[in-house]
C-alpha positions as CSV (number, residue, x, y, z in Angstrom):
1,M,95.4,124.5,68.2
2,A,99.1,123.9,68.6
3,N,99.4,126.8,71.1
4,E,96.6,125.4,73.1
5,N,98.2,122.0,73.3
6,L,101.5,123.6,74.4
7,R,99.7,125.5,77.1
8,L,97.9,122.4,78.3
9,R,101.2,120.5,78.4
10,S,102.7,123.3,80.4
11,A,99.8,123.4,82.8
12,L,100.1,119.6,83.4
13,R,103.8,120.0,84.0
14,D,103.1,122.8,86.5
15,L,100.5,120.6,88.2
16,V,103.0,117.8,88.6
17,A,105.5,120.3,90.0
18,L,102.9,121.6,92.4
19,S,101.9,118.1,93.6
20,T,105.4,117.7,95.1
21,I,105.1,120.8,97.2
22,P,103.0,119.5,100.2
23,A,105.6,116.8,101.1
24,G,108.3,119.5,101.3
25,W,106.2,121.9,103.4
26,I,105.2,119.5,106.2
27,G,106.3,120.9,109.5
28,I,107.8,124.0,107.9
29,E,107.4,127.4,109.5
30,P,104.7,129.6,108.0
31,R,107.1,132.3,106.7
32,T,109.1,129.6,104.9
33,I,105.9,128.3,103.3
34,A,104.9,131.8,102.2
35,T,108.4,132.5,100.7
36,G,108.4,129.2,98.9
37,L,104.9,129.7,97.5
38,A,105.8,133.3,96.2
39,D,109.0,132.0,94.5
40,I,107.1,129.2,92.8
41,L,104.4,131.5,91.5
42,A,106.8,134.1,90.2
43,G,109.4,131.6,89.1
44,S,108.2,128.1,88.2
45,L,104.7,129.1,87.1
46,G,105.9,132.2,85.1
47,F,103.9,135.0,86.8
48,D,105.6,138.4,86.8
49,F,104.7,139.2,90.4
50,A,103.5,137.2,93.4
51,F,102.3,138.5,96.8
52,V,101.5,136.1,99.7
53,R,99.9,137.2,102.9
54,M,99.6,134.6,105.7
55,L,97.7,135.2,108.9
56,D,98.6,134.1,112.4
57,P,95.6,132.2,113.7
58,T,96.5,133.3,117.3
59,G,96.2,137.0,116.3
60,G,100.0,137.5,116.1
61,V,102.1,139.3,113.3
62,T,100.9,138.9,109.7
63,I,103.4,137.4,107.3
64,D,103.8,139.3,103.9
65,V,106.1,137.9,101.2
66,T,106.6,139.1,97.6
67,S,108.5,137.8,94.6
68,G,109.1,139.3,91.2
69,R,108.7,142.9,90.1
70,A,105.5,144.9,90.1
71,T,104.4,148.2,88.7
72,R,103.2,151.1,90.9
73,S,99.8,151.0,89.3
74,F,99.5,147.2,90.1
75,L,100.4,147.7,93.7
76,D,97.9,150.5,94.0
77,W,95.3,148.2,92.5
78,L,96.3,145.5,94.9
79,Q,96.1,147.8,98.0
80,T,92.7,148.9,96.8
81,Q,91.5,145.3,96.6
82,L,92.9,144.5,100.0
83,S,91.0,147.4,101.6
84,T,87.7,145.7,100.7
85,L,88.5,142.5,102.5
86,D,88.2,141.5,106.2
87,E,90.2,143.5,108.8
88,S,92.6,140.7,109.3
89,L,93.6,140.8,105.6
90,R,93.7,144.6,105.2
91,R,95.1,145.8,108.5
92,Q,98.6,146.5,107.1
93,T,99.9,147.9,103.8
94,I,102.3,146.2,101.5
95,Q,105.8,147.3,102.4
96,N,108.5,144.8,101.4
97,I,108.8,145.5,97.7
98,A,112.4,145.3,96.6
99,G,111.9,147.5,93.5
100,F,109.4,148.6,90.9
101,D,109.2,147.7,87.2
102,E,109.4,151.0,85.5
103,R,108.7,149.6,82.0
104,P,105.6,150.9,80.4
105,I,103.7,147.7,80.9
106,S,100.4,146.7,82.4
107,L,100.0,143.8,84.8
108,R,96.7,142.0,85.1
109,G,96.0,140.7,88.6
110,M,94.2,137.9,90.5
111,I,93.6,137.2,94.2
112,V,93.1,133.7,95.5
113,P,92.2,132.9,99.2
114,I,94.4,130.5,101.1
115,G,92.0,128.0,102.9
116,F,88.3,128.3,103.5
117,N,87.2,132.0,103.8
118,A,90.9,132.9,103.6
119,Y,91.5,131.7,107.1
120,A,95.1,131.3,106.3
121,G,95.6,134.4,104.1
122,L,95.6,135.1,100.4
123,V,97.7,134.9,97.2
124,A,97.8,137.8,94.7
125,V,99.7,137.5,91.3
126,G,100.3,139.9,88.5
127,C,100.9,138.9,84.9
128,E,101.7,140.9,81.7
129,R,99.8,138.4,79.4
130,S,96.8,139.8,77.9
131,D,94.8,136.6,78.4
132,F,95.6,136.3,82.1
133,P,94.0,134.8,83.9
134,T,93.0,131.7,81.9
135,E,91.3,128.7,83.4
136,A,94.6,127.0,83.6
137,D,96.0,130.0,85.6
138,R,93.0,129.9,87.9
139,M,93.5,126.1,88.4
140,L,97.2,126.4,89.1
141,L,96.7,129.3,91.5
142,T,93.9,127.4,93.3
143,V,95.9,124.3,93.6
144,A,98.9,126.2,94.8
145,A,96.8,128.1,97.4
146,N,95.2,124.8,98.6
147,H,98.7,123.2,99.0
148,A,99.7,126.3,100.9
149,A,96.6,126.1,103.1
150,T,97.3,122.4,103.8
151,A,100.9,123.1,104.6
152,F,99.9,126.1,106.8
153,R,97.4,123.9,108.7
154,S,100.0,121.2,109.1
155,A,102.5,123.8,110.3
156,N,99.9,125.1,112.8
157,L,99.2,121.6,114.0
158,V,102.9,120.9,114.4
159,N,103.3,124.2,116.2
160,E,100.3,123.6,118.4
161,R,101.6,120.1,119.2
162,R,105.1,121.5,119.9
163,Q,103.6,124.1,122.2
164,A,101.4,121.5,123.8
165,E,104.5,119.3,124.4
166,Q,106.4,122.3,125.7
167,E,103.5,123.1,128.0
168,V,103.3,119.5,129.1
169,C,107.0,119.4,129.7
170,K,106.8,122.6,131.6
171,A,103.9,121.4,133.6
172,R,105.7,118.1,134.2
173,D,108.9,120.0,135.3
174,E,106.8,122.2,137.6
175,L,105.0,119.2,139.0
176,E,108.3,117.3,139.5
177,M,109.6,120.4,141.2
178,K,106.6,120.7,143.4
179,V,106.7,117.0,144.2
180,A,110.3,117.4,145.1
181,E,109.6,120.4,147.2
182,R,106.6,118.7,148.8
183,T,108.7,115.6,149.4
184,A,111.4,117.6,151.0
185,E,108.8,119.4,153.1
186,L,107.2,116.0,154.1
187,Q,110.6,114.6,154.9
188,Q,111.4,117.7,157.0
189,A,108.0,117.4,158.6
190,M,108.6,113.8,159.4
191,V,112.0,114.7,161.0
192,E,110.3,117.5,163.0
193,L,107.4,115.1,163.9
194,A,109.9,112.4,165.0
195,R,111.8,115.1,167.0
196,S,108.5,116.4,168.6
197,E,107.5,112.8,169.4
198,A,110.8,112.2,171.0
199,K,110.5,115.4,173.0
200,L,106.9,114.5,174.0
201,I,108.0,111.1,175.1
202,E,110.8,112.6,177.1
203,A,108.6,115.3,178.6
204,Q,106.0,112.6,179.6
205,R,108.7,110.5,181.1
206,V,110.1,113.5,183.1
207,S,106.7,114.7,184.2
208,Q,105.4,111.2,184.7
209,T,102.4,112.0,182.6
210,G,100.8,109.5,180.2
211,S,98.3,110.4,177.5
212,F,95.4,108.3,176.2
213,V,92.4,108.4,173.8
214,W,89.2,106.5,174.6
215,N,86.5,106.1,172.0
216,V,83.3,105.3,173.9
217,S,81.4,104.0,170.9
218,T,84.0,101.6,169.5
219,H,85.6,100.9,173.0
220,E,89.0,101.7,171.3
221,R,91.6,102.8,173.8
222,I,95.0,104.2,172.8
223,G,97.8,105.1,175.2
224,S,101.2,106.5,175.1
225,R,104.3,104.7,176.2
226,E,104.4,106.6,179.5
227,F,100.8,105.7,180.1
228,F,101.5,102.0,180.1
229,R,104.8,102.5,182.0
230,I,102.9,104.2,184.8
231,L,100.5,101.2,184.9
232,G,103.5,98.9,184.9
233,F,103.1,97.3,181.5
234,D,106.1,96.8,179.2
235,E,104.2,95.4,176.1
236,P,101.4,97.9,175.4
237,H,100.0,95.9,172.4
238,S,99.0,93.0,174.6
239,V,97.3,95.1,177.3
240,T,93.5,95.0,177.6
241,W,91.1,97.2,179.4
242,E,90.5,94.5,181.9
243,M,94.2,94.3,182.7
244,V,94.3,98.1,183.2
245,L,91.3,97.8,185.5
246,E,93.0,95.1,187.5
247,R,95.8,97.6,188.3
248,A,93.4,99.7,190.2
249,H,93.7,99.3,194.0
250,P,91.0,96.8,195.2
251,E,89.6,99.5,197.5
252,D,89.3,102.0,194.6
253,R,88.3,99.7,191.8
254,A,84.6,100.1,192.3
255,Q,85.0,103.9,192.2
256,V,87.0,103.7,189.0
257,V,84.4,101.4,187.3
258,E,81.5,103.7,188.4
259,T,83.3,106.9,187.3
260,V,84.1,105.4,183.8
261,R,80.5,104.2,183.5
262,Q,79.0,107.6,184.3
263,A,81.4,109.3,181.9
264,S,80.3,107.0,179.0
265,R,76.7,108.0,179.7
266,S,77.0,111.7,180.5
267,G,79.8,112.8,178.2
268,K,81.2,115.1,180.9
269,D,84.9,115.7,181.5
270,L,86.8,113.4,183.9
271,D,88.8,114.5,186.9
272,Y,89.5,112.0,189.6
273,E,92.3,110.3,191.6
274,H,92.8,106.7,192.6
275,R,95.5,104.3,193.7
276,L,97.2,101.5,191.7
277,L,98.4,98.3,193.2
278,M,101.5,97.3,191.4
279,P,102.8,93.7,190.9
280,D,105.4,94.2,193.6
281,R,102.6,95.2,196.0
282,S,103.7,98.9,196.0
283,V,101.1,101.5,195.8
284,R,101.0,104.4,193.2
285,H,98.7,107.4,193.3
286,V,97.5,108.7,189.9
287,H,95.4,111.7,188.9
288,V,93.2,111.2,185.8
289,V,91.9,114.1,183.7
290,A,90.2,113.9,180.4
291,H,88.2,116.2,178.1
292,A,85.1,114.9,176.3
293,G,84.6,115.7,172.7
294,R,83.3,114.4,169.4
295,N,85.5,113.0,166.6
296,S,84.9,113.5,162.8
297,A,82.3,110.6,162.9
298,G,80.4,112.3,165.7
299,Q,81.4,109.7,168.3
300,L,82.0,110.5,171.9
301,E,85.7,110.5,172.6
302,Y,87.9,111.3,175.6
303,V,91.4,112.7,175.3
304,G,93.2,112.8,178.6
305,A,96.2,112.2,180.7
306,V,97.2,110.1,183.7
307,V,99.7,111.7,186.0
308,D,101.7,109.8,188.5
309,V,101.3,111.9,191.7
310,T,102.9,109.3,194.1
311,A,105.9,111.6,194.8
312,A,103.5,114.5,195.4
313,K,101.4,112.5,197.7
314,H,104.5,111.4,199.7
315,A,105.6,115.1,199.8
316,E,102.2,116.1,201.1
317,E,102.3,113.5,203.8
318,K,105.8,114.8,204.8
319,L,104.6,118.4,204.7
320,H,101.5,117.5,206.8
321,K,103.8,115.7,209.3
322,T,106.1,118.8,209.4
323,Q,103.1,121.1,209.8
324,S,101.7,118.9,212.6
325,E,105.0,119.0,214.4
326,L,105.2,122.8,214.0
327,A,101.7,123.2,215.3
328,R,102.6,121.0,218.3
329,V,105.6,123.2,219.0
330,T,103.4,126.3,218.7
331,R,100.9,124.8,221.1
332,V,103.7,124.1,223.6
333,T,104.9,127.7,223.2
334,T,101.4,129.0,223.7
335,L,100.9,126.9,226.8
336,G,104.2,128.2,228.1
337,E,102.7,131.7,227.9
338,L,99.7,130.5,229.9
339,T,101.7,129.0,232.8
340,A,99.8,131.1,235.4
341,S,96.4,130.1,234.1
342,I,97.3,126.5,233.8
343,A,98.7,126.4,237.3
344,H,95.6,128.0,238.6
345,E,93.4,125.6,236.7
346,V,95.3,122.7,238.2
347,N,95.6,124.2,241.7
348,Q,91.9,124.8,242.0
349,P,90.8,121.1,242.1
350,L,93.9,120.2,244.1
351,A,93.1,122.8,246.7
352,G,89.6,121.3,246.8
353,V,91.0,117.9,247.3
354,I,93.1,119.0,250.2
355,A,90.3,120.9,251.9
356,N,87.7,118.2,251.5
357,A,90.2,115.5,252.7
358,E,90.9,117.6,255.8
359,A,87.2,118.0,256.3
360,C,86.8,114.2,256.0
361,L,89.4,113.6,258.7
362,R,87.6,116.1,260.9
363,W,84.3,114.3,260.5
364,L,86.0,111.0,261.3
365,D,88.0,112.4,264.3
366,R,84.8,113.3,266.2
367,E,83.9,111.3,269.3
368,N,80.9,110.0,267.2
369,P,82.3,110.0,263.6
370,D,79.8,111.5,261.1
371,L,80.2,108.9,258.4
372,E,77.6,110.5,256.1
373,A,79.4,113.8,256.2
374,A,82.8,112.1,255.7
375,R,81.3,110.2,252.7
376,R,80.2,113.5,251.2
377,S,83.7,114.9,251.7
378,V,85.2,111.8,250.0
379,D,82.8,112.2,247.1
380,W,83.9,115.9,246.7
381,V,87.6,114.7,246.8
382,I,86.8,112.3,244.0
383,K,85.1,115.0,242.0
384,D,88.0,117.4,242.4
385,G,90.4,114.7,241.6
386,N,88.5,114.0,238.4
387,R,88.6,117.7,237.6
388,A,92.3,117.8,238.0
389,T,92.7,114.7,235.9
390,E,90.6,116.2,233.1
391,V,92.6,119.4,233.2
392,I,95.9,117.4,232.9
393,R,94.3,115.3,230.1
394,R,93.5,118.4,228.1
395,L,96.9,119.8,228.6
396,R,98.6,116.5,227.6
397,S,96.4,116.4,224.4
398,L,97.6,119.8,223.5
399,V,101.2,118.9,224.0
400,N,101.4,115.3,222.8
401,K,102.5,114.4,219.3
402,T,99.4,112.7,217.9
403,D,97.9,112.4,214.4
404,S,95.0,114.5,213.4
405,E,91.6,112.8,214.3
406,K,88.4,114.5,213.2
407,T,85.3,113.6,215.2
408,P,81.8,115.3,215.5
409,L,82.2,118.2,217.9
410,D,80.1,120.9,219.5
411,I,82.1,124.0,218.9
412,N,80.7,125.6,222.1
413,D,82.3,122.8,224.1
414,V,85.7,123.5,222.5
415,V,85.3,127.2,223.3
416,N,84.4,126.6,226.9
417,E,87.4,124.2,227.3
418,V,89.7,127.0,226.0
419,V,88.2,129.6,228.3
420,A,88.8,127.4,231.3
421,L,92.5,127.3,230.3
422,V,92.8,131.1,229.8
423,Q,90.7,132.4,232.8
424,R,93.7,133.2,234.9
425,E,95.4,134.9,232.0
426,L,92.4,137.1,231.5
427,A,92.1,137.9,235.1
428,S,95.8,138.8,235.5
429,H,95.5,141.3,232.7
430,Q,92.2,142.7,234.0
431,I,90.3,141.7,230.9
432,S,86.5,141.3,231.0
433,L,85.1,138.5,228.8
434,Q,81.8,138.2,227.2
435,M,80.6,134.8,226.0
436,K,77.9,135.0,223.3
437,L,77.6,131.4,222.3
438,A,74.5,130.5,220.3
439,P,72.7,127.4,221.8
440,A,71.9,124.2,219.9
441,L,74.5,124.7,217.2
442,P,74.9,121.9,214.6
443,M,77.8,119.6,215.1
444,I,81.0,120.1,213.1
445,L,83.6,117.6,212.1
446,G,87.0,118.6,213.4
447,D,90.1,117.8,215.4
448,R,89.4,119.0,219.0
449,V,93.1,119.7,219.8
450,Q,93.7,121.7,216.6
451,L,90.6,123.8,217.0
452,Q,91.5,124.5,220.7
453,Q,94.9,125.6,219.4
454,V,93.2,128.1,217.0
455,I,90.9,129.6,219.6
456,I,93.8,129.8,222.2
457,N,95.9,131.6,219.6
458,L,93.1,134.1,218.8
459,V,92.4,134.8,222.5
460,V,96.1,135.2,223.4
461,N,96.5,137.6,220.4
462,G,93.5,139.6,221.6
463,I,95.0,139.8,225.1
464,E,98.3,141.0,223.8
465,A,96.7,143.5,221.4
466,M,95.0,145.3,224.4
467,Q,98.2,145.6,226.6
468,P,99.3,149.0,225.2
469,V,95.7,150.4,225.6
470,T,95.3,152.6,228.7
471,D,92.4,154.9,227.8
472,R,89.5,152.4,227.7
473,P,88.5,149.1,229.4
474,H,90.0,145.9,228.2
475,E,87.1,143.8,226.8
476,L,87.1,140.5,224.8
477,V,84.0,139.0,223.2
478,I,83.8,135.4,222.0
479,R,80.7,134.6,219.8
480,S,79.5,131.5,218.0
481,G,76.6,131.0,215.7
482,L,75.5,130.2,212.1
483,D,76.3,132.6,209.3
484,D,74.2,133.2,206.1
485,T,75.9,130.3,204.3
486,Q,74.8,127.9,207.1
487,Q,78.3,127.5,208.4
488,V,79.3,127.5,212.0
489,F,81.3,130.5,213.0
490,V,83.4,131.6,216.0
491,S,84.7,135.1,216.4
492,V,87.0,136.7,218.9
493,T,86.8,140.5,219.2
494,D,89.1,142.7,221.2
495,C,89.3,146.5,221.8
496,G,93.1,146.7,221.3
497,V,95.2,148.7,218.9
498,G,93.5,147.2,215.8
499,I,95.1,146.2,212.5
500,S,95.8,148.2,209.4
501,A,94.0,147.4,206.1
502,E,97.3,146.4,204.4
503,N,98.0,143.9,207.2
504,E,94.7,142.2,207.2
505,E,96.0,139.5,204.9
506,R,99.7,139.8,205.4
507,M,99.3,138.8,209.1
508,F,98.5,135.3,208.0
509,N,101.7,134.9,206.1
510,A,104.4,132.8,207.7
511,F,107.0,134.8,209.7
512,F,105.0,138.0,209.4
513,T,104.6,139.7,212.8
514,T,104.1,143.1,214.3
515,K,105.4,142.0,217.7
516,S,109.0,142.6,218.8
517,S,109.2,139.1,220.3
518,G,106.9,137.1,218.0
519,M,107.9,134.5,215.4
520,G,105.0,135.2,213.1
521,I,103.9,131.6,212.6
522,G,100.9,131.3,214.9
523,L,98.2,132.8,212.6
524,S,99.8,131.1,209.6
525,I,99.4,127.7,211.3
526,C,95.8,128.6,212.4
527,R,94.8,129.3,208.8
528,S,96.4,126.1,207.6
529,I,94.3,124.2,210.3
530,M,91.2,125.9,209.1
531,E,91.9,125.1,205.5
532,A,92.5,121.4,206.5
533,H,89.0,121.6,208.0
534,D,87.5,123.1,204.8
535,G,87.0,126.3,206.7
536,R,88.1,129.9,206.5
537,L,89.9,132.3,208.9
538,W,90.2,136.0,208.4
539,A,90.6,139.3,210.3
540,T,88.8,142.6,210.1
541,A,89.4,146.0,211.7
542,C,86.7,147.3,214.1
543,S,85.5,150.9,214.3
544,P,86.7,152.9,216.2
545,H,89.3,150.5,217.5
546,G,90.0,146.8,218.0
547,A,89.9,143.9,215.6
548,T,87.8,140.7,215.0
549,F,89.2,137.4,214.1
550,Q,86.6,134.9,212.8
551,F,86.6,131.4,211.4
552,T,83.9,129.4,209.8
553,L,83.5,125.6,209.6
554,P,81.0,123.5,207.6
555,M,78.4,121.6,209.5
556,N,78.8,117.8,209.8
557,A,76.3,116.4,207.3
558,D,75.9,113.2,209.3
559,T,75.1,114.9,212.6
560,A,73.6,118.2,211.7
561,S,70.1,118.6,213.2
562,N,67.5,121.1,214.2
563,V,69.1,123.8,212.0
564,Q,65.9,125.5,211.2
565,S,64.8,125.7,214.8
566,F,68.2,127.1,215.6
567,L,67.9,129.8,212.9
568,S,64.5,130.8,214.3
569,S,65.8,131.2,217.8
570,A,66.8,134.6,219.0
571,G,70.2,133.5,220.0
572,A,71.5,132.8,216.5
573,A,73.1,136.1,215.5
574,M,76.0,137.1,213.3
575,P,79.1,138.5,215.0
576,N,78.5,142.1,216.0
577,P,81.6,143.6,217.6
578,A,79.6,146.8,218.6
579,R,77.4,144.9,221.0
580,R,79.4,144.3,224.2
581,T,78.5,143.9,227.9
582,R,81.2,143.6,230.4
583,R,81.5,140.5,232.6
584,P,84.7,140.4,234.6
585,I,86.1,137.0,235.2
586,S,87.9,136.4,238.5
587,P,89.3,133.1,239.7
588,A,87.0,131.1,242.0
589,P,88.6,130.8,245.5
590,P,89.6,127.4,246.6
591,G,87.5,125.9,249.3
592,V,85.1,123.2,250.4
593,H,82.2,122.5,248.1
């Protein structure tokens, strides 16, 4: 009974000692917990040998700790017991035994799990006492294992919290680094954006191009600084659409309003020009282009630009003036080459005037004056005088410096007027002329003088092209008609030396010539005149020899008539250089009509 009391007292003392363990193990590393538990079991609780195996819940290295001395037979028994447990508890052998107890003793053993289902490991003890394990031993071992499990769980929680904190710190550091990097990128992007905006503003200022955005649904309009500068506004924020519209030239305002209205309905791209009337009464020319699209909300939106083309317009006017002056000089030069024909054209009616005036005098000098015959002679004098006046008028119109004036014309009349001027030139070079002019051609809209200049140039070129030819007749064919595209054409075909394929286009370049004395600007000016009339001028080589120069002009929409009847007539044929009949032209002798 006394021994039992002593044992009970000892057990209570050990329990008290064990109760202080958890406070010291809170936050301790698992290996330290395992070592402390083994020392308590083999030291304070009086067991001969203690083995603690603690598991890493993450699957890491297993912790084995021993304390005291064990016999070989006990270790063999313990290894055998471990081999029957779960793989996590038996996957490695017991290695860290400092030494063996070689005494002829026998150790009794007991294994206690640490935590539920030994999730934290196990405790194994060996004791030489013959009554081991008693209920007190079991209780002490269980309490010690539970304390170890609690401490192990606390250590894991602390470790997990520490790892979580480390991960949070790492994530925070990474986030701060990314934020810093992104902030630096944004700052750099803002710098680049500011630089790009500055370059864009400068580029718009230099190119005089202002950009704008127009939301058709919300009526919102946004413009760049240059956009408002072109319109003459210094404070863009106070500018309304009505104020912008007021800048349009009064003569163009209705066109602008209608163009914008149609764009808001059709959703098609914009491309138009109009004038601005500035506060100082100066006029600017602008070119508006805009692309229609849909924004993220599906609303119709125009993104475009307004270009100040005033300088370009002035340059075009100067260029047109220069071209007109050059064309006039070319006409004068050409007329100089036609001196004989011009003199003949003027001399013919003057000779008629003289002859008819003399006849009139003879009728009056009779003993009985024949007044009726004299009156007829005077009428012929008047007619010949008018003929001479008309010739001089045409010559003056070719020489005078006048602005281009387009009027409805019959192209056949223009051709006939030119032929009258070049008749003597054709006769002096022994050239036969065929006139194949289609009747009832639609009217064209053109400048009579400029078109005369083109036809004169083509006829003179044909005459010159046939001068070196000595083995065949000199023939020139002038045709007019309607082509397949319903445009009026005039062609001049010669039987001269022809043109090479590589020169068919080059000959219309300025200063290109195959003549030893030519300047190479005549055909270039002729093509410019045709382009100004919305027409075309080109040349093709004829087989076996010669060349055809042809131009086309659009019909005048306001005066075109009887086109279908013309197309059905036999006379409306396309140019055919192969069809030629000779009709020599000789000057009509002066005399009395």
